[in-house]
Every structure is written in C-alpha cells, then in structure tokens.
C-alpha positions as a Markdown table, in Angstrom:
| # | Residue | x | y | z |
|---|---|---|---|---|
| 1 | Met | 113.8 | -130.5 | 63.0 |
| 2 | Lys | 111.9 | -133.6 | 64.3 |
| 3 | Lys | 111.8 | -132.4 | 67.8 |
| 4 | Ala | 110.6 | -128.9 | 66.4 |
| 5 | Leu | 107.4 | -130.8 | 65.2 |
| 6 | Thr | 106.9 | -133.4 | 67.7 |
| 7 | Leu | 106.2 | -130.1 | 70.1 |
| 8 | Ile | 104.4 | -128.1 | 67.1 |
| 9 | Leu | 102.0 | -131.4 | 66.9 |
| 10 | Ile | 101.8 | -131.6 | 70.4 |
| 11 | Ile | 101.1 | -127.6 | 71.4 |
| 12 | Phe | 98.5 | -127.9 | 68.2 |
| 13 | Ser | 96.6 | -131.2 | 70.1 |
| 14 | Ile | 96.7 | -129.3 | 73.7 |
| 15 | Thr | 95.0 | -126.3 | 72.3 |
| 16 | Ile | 92.2 | -128.5 | 70.0 |
| 17 | Ile | 91.7 | -130.6 | 73.6 |
| 18 | Ile | 91.4 | -127.4 | 75.0 |
| 19 | Thr | 88.9 | -125.7 | 72.9 |
| 20 | Gly | 86.8 | -129.1 | 72.0 |
| 21 | Cys | 86.1 | -129.3 | 75.6 |
| 22 | Gly | 85.3 | -126.4 | 76.8 |
| 23 | Lys | 81.9 | -125.1 | 78.0 |
| 24 | Lys | 80.4 | -122.9 | 74.6 |
| 25 | Glu | 78.7 | -119.4 | 76.1 |
| 26 | Gly | 74.9 | -120.2 | 74.6 |
| 27 | Pro | 71.8 | -118.0 | 75.3 |
| 28 | Lys | 70.8 | -117.6 | 78.5 |
| 29 | Asn | 67.0 | -117.0 | 79.6 |
| 30 | Asn | 66.0 | -118.0 | 76.0 |
| 31 | Asp | 62.4 | -119.3 | 76.1 |
| 32 | Asn | 62.6 | -120.6 | 72.5 |
| 33 | Thr | 65.3 | -122.7 | 73.6 |
| 34 | Leu | 65.2 | -126.9 | 72.8 |
| 35 | Ala | 64.8 | -127.8 | 76.6 |
| 36 | Val | 61.9 | -125.1 | 77.5 |
| 37 | Asn | 60.3 | -126.6 | 74.2 |
| 38 | Leu | 60.6 | -129.9 | 74.9 |
| 39 | Val | 58.7 | -128.9 | 78.4 |
| 40 | Gln | 56.2 | -127.5 | 77.0 |
| 41 | Glu | 56.0 | -130.6 | 74.1 |
| 42 | Phe | 55.8 | -132.3 | 77.7 |
| 43 | Lys | 53.3 | -130.0 | 79.6 |
| 44 | Lys | 50.3 | -130.7 | 76.5 |
| 45 | Glu | 51.2 | -135.1 | 76.0 |
| 46 | Ile | 51.0 | -135.5 | 79.7 |
| 47 | Thr | 47.4 | -133.8 | 80.2 |
| 48 | Glu | 46.2 | -135.8 | 76.7 |
| 49 | Thr | 47.3 | -139.2 | 78.4 |
| 50 | Lys | 49.0 | -140.5 | 81.5 |
| 51 | Asp | 50.6 | -143.0 | 79.7 |
| 52 | Ile | 54.4 | -141.7 | 79.9 |
| 53 | Lys | 56.2 | -144.6 | 77.4 |
| 54 | Lys | 53.7 | -142.9 | 74.9 |
| 55 | Val | 54.9 | -139.3 | 76.0 |
| 56 | Ala | 58.5 | -140.2 | 75.4 |
| 57 | Lys | 58.0 | -141.7 | 72.7 |
| 58 | Lys | 56.5 | -138.9 | 71.4 |
| 59 | Leu | 58.7 | -136.6 | 72.5 |
| 60 | Ala | 61.9 | -138.5 | 71.2 |
| 61 | Lys | 60.3 | -137.8 | 67.3 |
| 62 | Ser | 59.5 | -133.9 | 68.3 |
| 63 | Asp | 60.3 | -131.7 | 65.5 |
| 64 | Phe | 63.1 | -129.8 | 67.1 |
| 65 | Asp | 65.8 | -130.6 | 64.3 |
| 66 | Met | 66.9 | -133.4 | 67.0 |
| 67 | Pro | 69.4 | -136.1 | 66.4 |
| 68 | Asp | 68.3 | -139.6 | 66.5 |
| 69 | Leu | 66.9 | -140.6 | 70.2 |
| 70 | Glu | 66.0 | -143.5 | 71.6 |
| 71 | Val | 63.8 | -144.4 | 74.3 |
| 72 | Ser | 64.2 | -146.8 | 77.5 |
| 73 | Asn | 62.5 | -148.7 | 80.1 |
| 74 | Val | 64.5 | -147.0 | 83.4 |
| 75 | Ser | 63.9 | -149.7 | 86.2 |
| 76 | Lys | 65.1 | -148.8 | 89.8 |
| 77 | Ala | 68.3 | -150.6 | 89.4 |
| 78 | Asp | 69.9 | -148.7 | 86.4 |
| 79 | Tyr | 72.4 | -146.0 | 87.0 |
| 80 | Leu | 70.3 | -142.4 | 85.6 |
| 81 | Thr | 72.7 | -140.5 | 83.4 |
| 82 | Gly | 73.2 | -137.0 | 84.0 |
| 83 | Phe | 73.4 | -137.4 | 87.8 |
| 84 | Asn | 75.9 | -136.8 | 90.8 |
| 85 | Glu | 74.1 | -139.2 | 93.1 |
| 86 | Lys | 71.4 | -142.4 | 92.4 |
| 87 | Ile | 68.2 | -141.6 | 92.0 |
| 88 | Gln | 65.0 | -143.5 | 93.2 |
| 89 | Asp | 62.7 | -142.2 | 94.7 |
| 90 | Tyr | 60.3 | -142.7 | 91.3 |
| 91 | Lys | 57.6 | -145.6 | 90.4 |
| 92 | Lys | 57.9 | -146.0 | 87.1 |
| 93 | Ala | 59.9 | -143.9 | 84.6 |
| 94 | Tyr | 61.6 | -143.3 | 81.1 |
| 95 | Val | 65.0 | -142.3 | 79.8 |
| 96 | Ile | 65.4 | -140.6 | 76.4 |
| 97 | Ala | 68.8 | -140.3 | 74.6 |
| 98 | Pro | 70.9 | -140.1 | 71.9 |
| 99 | Thr | 72.4 | -143.0 | 69.7 |
| 100 | Ile | 75.5 | -141.2 | 70.1 |
| 101 | Ser | 76.6 | -140.8 | 73.4 |
| 102 | Thr | 78.3 | -138.0 | 73.0 |
| 103 | Ile | 75.9 | -135.9 | 72.2 |
| 104 | Pro | 75.4 | -133.6 | 75.6 |
| 105 | Phe | 71.2 | -134.2 | 75.3 |
| 106 | Ile | 69.7 | -136.7 | 77.7 |
| 107 | Ala | 65.5 | -136.7 | 79.2 |
| 108 | Tyr | 63.6 | -138.3 | 82.0 |
| 109 | Ile | 59.7 | -139.0 | 82.3 |
| 110 | Phe | 59.2 | -140.2 | 85.8 |
| 111 | Glu | 55.8 | -141.0 | 87.7 |
| 112 | Ser | 56.3 | -140.6 | 91.2 |
| 113 | Asp | 54.1 | -140.3 | 94.2 |
| 114 | Lys | 56.3 | -137.0 | 95.6 |
| 115 | Pro | 57.0 | -135.5 | 92.3 |
| 116 | Asn | 57.6 | -132.7 | 94.0 |
| 117 | Glu | 60.5 | -133.4 | 95.8 |
| 118 | Leu | 61.5 | -135.8 | 93.0 |
| 119 | Ala | 61.5 | -132.7 | 91.5 |
| 120 | Asn | 63.5 | -130.9 | 93.7 |
| 121 | Thr | 66.3 | -133.9 | 94.1 |
| 122 | Leu | 66.7 | -134.0 | 90.0 |
| 123 | Lys | 67.9 | -130.2 | 90.5 |
| 124 | Glu | 70.0 | -130.4 | 93.2 |
| 125 | Gln | 71.4 | -133.5 | 91.8 |
| 126 | Ala | 71.7 | -132.7 | 87.9 |
| 127 | Asn | 75.3 | -132.9 | 86.7 |
| 128 | Leu | 75.1 | -130.8 | 83.1 |
| 129 | Arg | 78.9 | -131.8 | 82.3 |
| 130 | Trp | 78.2 | -135.6 | 83.2 |
| 131 | Asn | 79.6 | -136.3 | 79.2 |
| 132 | Ile | 83.2 | -136.3 | 78.5 |
| 133 | Cys | 84.1 | -132.9 | 76.3 |
| 134 | Thr | 80.6 | -132.2 | 76.6 |
| 135 | Glu | 78.7 | -130.2 | 78.2 |
| 136 | Ala | 74.2 | -129.2 | 78.6 |
| 137 | Asp | 73.9 | -125.3 | 78.2 |
| 138 | Glu | 70.5 | -125.7 | 80.1 |
| 139 | Met | 68.5 | -127.9 | 82.5 |
| 140 | Gln | 64.9 | -128.0 | 82.6 |
| 141 | Val | 62.8 | -129.7 | 85.5 |
| 142 | Ala | 58.4 | -129.9 | 85.1 |
| 143 | Val | 56.1 | -131.4 | 87.5 |
| 144 | Val | 52.2 | -131.8 | 86.3 |
| 145 | Asp | 50.4 | -134.1 | 88.5 |
| 146 | Asn | 52.4 | -137.0 | 89.5 |
| 147 | Tyr | 55.0 | -136.9 | 87.0 |
| 148 | Val | 57.8 | -135.1 | 86.0 |
| 149 | Phe | 60.0 | -133.9 | 83.1 |
| 150 | Phe | 64.0 | -133.9 | 83.2 |
| 151 | Val | 66.2 | -133.3 | 80.5 |
| 152 | Met | 69.4 | -131.5 | 80.1 |
| 153 | Ser | 70.3 | -130.5 | 76.2 |
| 154 | Pro | 72.5 | -127.9 | 74.4 |
| 155 | Thr | 70.3 | -124.8 | 73.8 |
| 156 | Asn | 69.7 | -126.4 | 70.0 |
| 157 | Phe | 71.2 | -128.6 | 67.8 |
| 158 | Asp | 71.8 | -125.7 | 64.8 |
| 159 | Asp | 75.8 | -125.2 | 66.0 |
C-alpha cells in the first residue's frame, strides 16, 4: 500500500511540475497587451522628459494592473537579466523589475550612442524563458532618439 501511495504521489508531483512549468499560450499579435501599452507609455514619457530614471519610475507606476515593481540603476558591470549574452553598448540604463522574482516581467530603459544597434542586439540576445518555470509571452523594443526601451512580459497580469 505504501509503494502504491508513493507512486501516486510521484506521478502527481511530476504532473504538477510539467504543467506548472509549461508555456501558456496567450493571444498573439494583440495591440492591447501589457508590453505594447508600456511601449506607448514610454514613447509619450521620453518625449516629455529625457530623464530615463523619471521615465522608468513613471512606467513602474503605470496603471496596467501590474505587480509591485522596483526601479534600479544598472551599471555596465551588472549582469542584465533576460539575455543570453552580456549587454554593454549603452551609456546609462535602468531596470524595472517585479519585487517577486518568479514573475516573467523585466524592462529596461537605455541611453545609447547607437540605439538602433543596441535594439537589434537586445532582440537577438533576449531569452523569453530566463526565469525558472516561467516564460514571458512577448517582447517589445522601441527606439526614440538615443533611448531604447526593452520589455519582456506576460500578455497581462490578469491570469
């Protein structure tokens, strides 16, 4: 009886792990996703002020039903979460990240002398599954003047 119960518990645990870590399918090419809305907000805010710290803080407080987010300065010595290789071609950067690290959300605002090249590098090196047992649904990148906004996120936080 103990062996049968142990086997059932093992099968149940494996099932939970597999289904819990699987990629959920969300709507694709939706113009009203969290990432798309944040990109639009970024474009509006960066044209009003060129202070990327202020823009990052404003985005972190956006009214898109997001979890608690923190804004932090990023130096070139820091490892940037969400990428396969080290990203360094920027002058200044801020990260916007949830206080709970298992949420598949990460955003960066960069100031760069080569913003289009940086945007391409970010797209090429992005890893939507950088988090254990979670995966972002989408990635968006926007360039405005010398500023690059990069975000990987779930479609929304309603689920």
